[in-house]
VEXKOLZA-832196 format. One line per 4 residues: for each residue x, y, z of C-alpha. Coordinates in nm, 4 decimals. Layout:
# residues N
X Y Z; ...
//
This chain:
# residues 322
0.0000 0.0000 0.0000; 0.1088 0.3559 -0.0694; 0.2283 0.5751 0.2158; 0.2138 0.9501 0.2670
0.4287 1.1626 0.4967; 0.2459 1.3017 0.8007; 0.3022 1.6769 0.7856; 0.6416 1.7864 0.9162
0.7051 1.4585 1.1028; 0.9158 1.1611 0.9912; 0.6114 0.9301 1.0052; 0.5141 0.7643 0.6775
0.1554 0.6420 0.7133; -0.0204 0.3888 0.4927; -0.3056 0.5626 0.3111; -0.5477 0.3434 0.5051
-0.5142 0.3368 0.8837; -0.6936 0.0985 1.1172; -0.9657 0.2532 1.3345; -1.0600 0.0791 1.6596
-1.3692 0.2644 1.7835; -1.5995 -0.0387 1.7455; -1.3345 -0.2670 1.8934; -1.4065 -0.0978 2.2268
-1.7180 -0.3171 2.2466; -2.0514 -0.2467 2.4132; -2.1593 -0.1086 2.7460; -2.0576 0.2549 2.7026
-2.2218 0.5719 2.5729; -2.0889 0.5774 2.2143; -2.0477 0.2059 2.1520; -2.1186 0.0106 1.8348
-2.2568 -0.2796 2.0369; -2.1078 -0.6147 2.1382; -1.7687 -0.7070 1.9943; -1.5673 -1.0280 2.0273
-1.2098 -0.9516 2.1392; -1.0621 -1.2514 1.9568; -1.2137 -1.1298 1.6319; -1.0833 -0.7790 1.7028
-0.7289 -0.9069 1.7497; -0.7569 -1.1178 1.4341; -0.8702 -0.8072 1.2433; -0.5735 -0.6054 1.3693
-0.3253 -0.8781 1.2768; -0.4807 -0.9173 0.9320; -0.4762 -0.5412 0.8694; -0.1020 -0.5262 0.9349
-0.0570 -0.8337 0.7141; -0.2334 -0.6468 0.4314; -0.0063 -0.3420 0.4552; -0.1732 -0.1152 0.7123
0.1167 0.0299 0.9107; -0.0646 0.2341 1.1719; -0.3452 0.1927 1.4258; -0.5634 0.4680 1.5683
-0.7382 0.4216 1.9012; -0.8510 0.6342 2.1978; -0.8697 0.5980 2.5722; -1.2459 0.6524 2.5727
-1.3249 0.3750 2.3224; -1.4838 0.1113 2.5429; -1.3639 0.3136 2.8447; -1.0085 0.1850 2.8022
-1.0976 -0.1497 2.6463; -0.9974 -0.0663 2.2889; -0.6457 0.0315 2.3989; -0.6184 -0.2928 2.5967
-0.7191 -0.5001 2.2933; -0.4693 -0.3139 2.0739; -0.2017 -0.3782 2.3365; -0.2750 -0.7517 2.3273
-0.2610 -0.7570 1.9469; 0.0761 -0.5798 1.9455; 0.2273 -0.8693 2.1403; 0.1355 -1.1061 1.8567
0.2881 -0.8967 1.5791; 0.6442 -0.9597 1.4549; 0.6986 -0.5862 1.4035; 0.5457 -0.2824 1.5684
0.3084 -0.0630 1.3663; 0.2767 0.3098 1.4328; 0.0429 0.3652 1.7283; -0.1818 0.6685 1.7645
-0.4212 0.7282 2.0515; -0.6297 1.0113 2.1885; -0.6996 1.1527 2.5318; -0.8888 1.4192 2.7316
-1.2156 1.2225 2.7526; -1.2545 1.0882 3.1064; -1.5271 0.8860 3.2756; -1.6547 0.8147 3.6252
-1.7569 0.4831 3.7857; -2.1001 0.5032 3.6239; -1.9444 0.5503 3.2805; -2.0409 0.9164 3.2449
-1.8006 1.0789 2.9971; -1.6730 1.4365 3.0257; -1.3907 1.6402 2.8777; -1.0867 1.7294 3.0861
-0.7831 1.9268 2.9737; -0.6334 2.0012 3.3134; -0.2618 1.9289 3.3340; -0.2899 1.6682 3.6084
-0.5676 1.4843 3.4264; -0.3775 1.4732 3.0958; -0.0677 1.3356 3.2678; -0.2696 1.0572 3.4309
-0.4382 0.9753 3.1005; -0.1085 0.9449 2.9161; 0.0274 0.7097 3.1814; -0.2921 0.5022 3.1667
-0.2746 0.4776 2.7869; 0.0903 0.3704 2.7989; -0.0031 0.0975 3.0452; -0.3059 -0.0293 2.8505
-0.1127 -0.0315 2.5240; 0.1806 -0.1939 2.7054; 0.4328 0.0377 2.5423; 0.7015 0.2819 2.6518
0.6185 0.5455 2.3923; 0.3148 0.6533 2.1890; 0.3966 0.7585 1.8320; 0.1112 1.0081 1.7987
-0.0904 1.1341 2.0946; -0.3913 1.3517 2.0134; -0.6267 1.5689 2.2154; -0.9583 1.4053 2.1284
-1.1885 1.7080 2.1578; -1.1271 2.0769 2.2427; -1.3415 2.0439 2.5551; -1.3517 2.2406 2.7765
-1.2471 2.5021 2.5242; -1.1081 2.7391 2.7884; -0.8459 2.4800 2.8873; -0.6967 2.3794 2.5515
-0.3726 2.5697 2.6139; -0.3258 2.3955 2.9488; -0.3993 2.0536 2.8004; -0.1697 2.1098 2.5038
0.1112 2.2217 2.7345; 0.0747 1.8956 2.9297; 0.0981 1.6941 2.6073; 0.4054 1.8971 2.5066
0.5668 1.8090 2.8406; 0.5111 1.4385 2.7664; 0.6879 1.4823 2.4311; 0.9877 1.6356 2.6111
0.9845 1.3430 2.8560; 1.0007 1.0935 2.5681; 0.6600 0.9371 2.6393; 0.5152 1.0718 2.3147
0.6901 1.1152 1.9802; 0.4480 1.3551 1.8168; 0.1429 1.5493 1.9337; -0.1718 1.6125 1.7326
-0.5315 1.7216 1.7735; -0.8724 1.5852 1.6779; -1.1953 1.7755 1.6049; -1.0179 2.1127 1.6339
-1.0941 2.4113 1.4111; -0.8474 2.6678 1.2759; -0.9019 2.9001 1.5718; -0.8201 2.6243 1.8193
-0.4977 2.5326 1.6387; -0.3936 2.8979 1.6162; -0.4238 2.9241 1.9941; -0.1861 2.6359 2.0653
0.0617 2.6181 1.7766; 0.3189 2.8452 1.9429; 0.3182 2.6344 2.2605; 0.4259 2.3232 2.0692
0.4168 2.2323 1.6960; 0.0957 2.0561 1.5880; 0.1862 1.7388 1.3977; -0.1596 1.6375 1.2829
-0.5304 1.7043 1.2734; -0.7937 1.4278 1.2867; -1.1290 1.5583 1.1557; -1.4386 1.3737 1.0310
-1.4512 1.3625 0.6513; -1.6735 1.1766 0.4087; -1.8755 1.2421 0.0960; -2.1674 1.3608 0.3100
-1.9674 1.5367 0.5803; -1.7194 1.7504 0.3913; -1.6920 2.0727 0.5958; -1.3184 2.0102 0.6263
-1.2770 2.1075 0.2583; -1.3870 2.4667 0.3250; -1.0937 2.5854 0.5350; -0.9171 2.3187 0.7384
-0.7466 2.1228 0.4586; -0.5921 2.4348 0.3082; -0.4847 2.5598 0.6493; -0.3154 2.2299 0.7324
-0.1215 2.2254 0.4055; -0.0109 2.5864 0.4568; 0.1149 2.4979 0.8059; 0.2589 2.1540 0.7140
0.0154 1.9724 0.9443; -0.0740 1.6145 0.8549; -0.4416 1.5210 0.8164; -0.5783 1.1800 0.9169
-0.9528 1.1676 0.8577; -1.2069 0.9508 1.0365; -1.5456 0.8088 0.9321; -1.4848 0.8163 0.5539
-1.7681 0.5618 0.5217; -1.9935 0.7736 0.7457; -2.0391 0.5143 1.0202; -2.1192 0.2430 0.7668
-2.3801 0.4349 0.5643; -2.1578 0.4485 0.2547; -2.0441 0.0872 0.2566; -2.3210 -0.0279 0.0245
-2.4163 -0.2922 0.2795; -2.6379 -0.0837 0.5046; -3.0144 -0.1173 0.4564; -3.3324 0.0378 0.5921
-3.4103 -0.2943 0.7599; -3.0754 -0.2924 0.9370; -3.1289 0.0666 1.0512; -3.4616 -0.0322 1.2055
-3.3013 -0.3138 1.4039; -2.9957 -0.1288 1.5367; -2.9340 -0.2180 1.8995; -2.9913 0.0496 2.1622
-2.6256 -0.0052 2.2499; -2.5303 0.1094 1.9002; -2.4891 0.4889 1.9068; -2.6066 0.5088 1.5437
-2.9604 0.4310 1.6627; -2.9748 0.7948 1.7812; -2.8141 0.9476 1.4684; -3.0615 1.1357 1.2390
-2.8747 1.0097 0.9317; -2.9963 0.6590 1.0161; -3.3606 0.7667 1.0464; -3.6190 0.9017 0.8039
-3.6317 1.1225 0.6107; -3.2518 1.1292 0.5800; -3.2116 0.7518 0.5631; -3.4013 0.7060 0.2348
-3.2136 0.9944 0.0738; -2.8822 0.8481 0.1867; -2.9758 0.5032 0.0572; -3.0595 0.6559 -0.2819
-2.7146 0.8169 -0.2888; -2.5492 0.4863 -0.2085; -2.7312 0.3151 -0.4975; -2.5755 0.5672 -0.7351
-2.2343 0.5253 -0.5773; -2.2596 0.1477 -0.6057; -2.3059 0.1774 -0.9836; -1.9911 0.3876 -1.0146
-1.7942 0.1472 -0.7968; -1.9077 -0.1631 -0.9857; -1.8144 -0.0015 -1.3154; -1.4605 0.0138 -1.1789
-1.4674 -0.3376 -1.0388; -1.4784 -0.1978 -0.6839; -1.7253 -0.1719 -0.3958; -1.9121 0.1289 -0.2571
-1.6995 0.1126 0.0588; -1.3807 0.1319 -0.1459; -1.5231 0.4251 -0.3408; -1.6016 0.6151 -0.0200
-1.2437 0.5728 0.1014; -1.0894 0.6608 -0.2345; -1.3052 0.9756 -0.2403; -1.1418 1.1281 0.0677
-0.7961 1.0094 -0.0401; -0.8348 1.1929 -0.3725; -0.7416 1.5069 -0.1807; -0.3640 1.5461 -0.1626
-0.4013 1.7224 0.1724; -0.5205 1.3974 0.3334; -0.2389 1.1820 0.4666; -0.4492 0.8794 0.5535
-0.8086 0.7641 0.5987; -0.8924 0.5833 0.9219; -1.1074 0.2820 0.8431; -1.2843 0.1056 1.1271
-1.3090 -0.2707 1.1300; -1.4633 -0.5404 1.3462; -1.3464 -0.8532 1.1633; -1.0712 -0.9603 0.9198
-1.3024 -0.9788 0.6173; -1.3861 -0.6086 0.6450; -1.0259 -0.4918 0.6290; -0.9676 -0.7353 0.3424
-1.2091 -0.5243 0.1373; -1.1378 -0.1705 0.2526; -0.7589 -0.1885 0.2466; -0.7746 -0.2196 -0.1330
-0.9005 0.1387 -0.1595; -0.5656 0.2774 -0.0459; -0.4171 0.2688 -0.3965; -0.7253 0.3597 -0.6040
-0.7054 0.6914 -0.7923; -1.0486 0.8110 -0.9021; -1.0916 0.9322 -1.2615; -1.2195 1.2830 -1.3413
-1.5342 1.1244 -1.4821; -1.5999 0.9374 -1.1561; -1.5429 1.2503 -0.9469; -1.7845 1.4581 -1.1565
-2.0521 1.1892 -1.1380; -2.0139 1.1634 -0.7596; -2.0365 1.5410 -0.7254; -2.3637 1.5317 -0.9225
-2.5062 1.2661 -0.6884; -2.4007 1.4651 -0.3819; -2.5584 1.7843 -0.5176; -2.8826 1.5947 -0.5815
-2.8770 1.4629 -0.2253; -2.8421 1.8161 -0.0873; -3.1421 1.9300 -0.2957; -3.3522 1.6430 -0.1651
-3.2575 1.7216 0.1942; -3.3781 2.0753 0.1334
//
């Protein structure tokens, strides 16, 4: 698989990175429902086998469980992939999640992530959300301290806007930004991508398949039977009237994909990777067969004809949404 350099760092990331949100399992506020740990580990091992050289996780995924599963998988790998995680989301005994960017909290979180991942250093540590917003300078300073201590190689941010990055960039260089980006959530194209290129900040995007909507495998019937544990059951995009409009879009995308001998999921990933500003697309997986499909999108260059046809379908979707 192709690699792209992450901003000003020396990290060369495969164009598809492995996302581990769903691997956190059920029983927490933003879960994807039950997940078998053995299948998760098998998926991680298979992803690396297929050329994925980096894994993205977060402390809050499964309230620490995702990091633990990644740590177990690392022990079974012959070589170590690049490891990225995220912090500043904390939880209490009841599982209530809040944001914390206080220095003491960030330090504890970094130590906890190192322990769960069973590693001495984290390649890329990211502030997960700029919450509370008043404390982002304090939180970023704590992350910068961990870089100086050798516990973190590079520091990045997730879900930040240009104003947030401007506030912290002089405290410590920002290595990367992790924003959401897909065909139907493309706000990042308006300002953030250009800003990141101008400031040599790498961009690793999440949810390129829009939580499964753009895979070509999601149906109205499946949406109706989503478990209450699955956070998508509360997402308007998975309910009418948006659901039918989204399904119509996917039908059009499937035709384009099949014409190229590809799948709708691969098309969704290739779409975000068409932008040179994007270093890598984070692709979530729950089993080996999923990564087998999606990893193939990392080297697909869309034609001008395909791009224009997709843009037409997206414009039609916006009209139908009103």
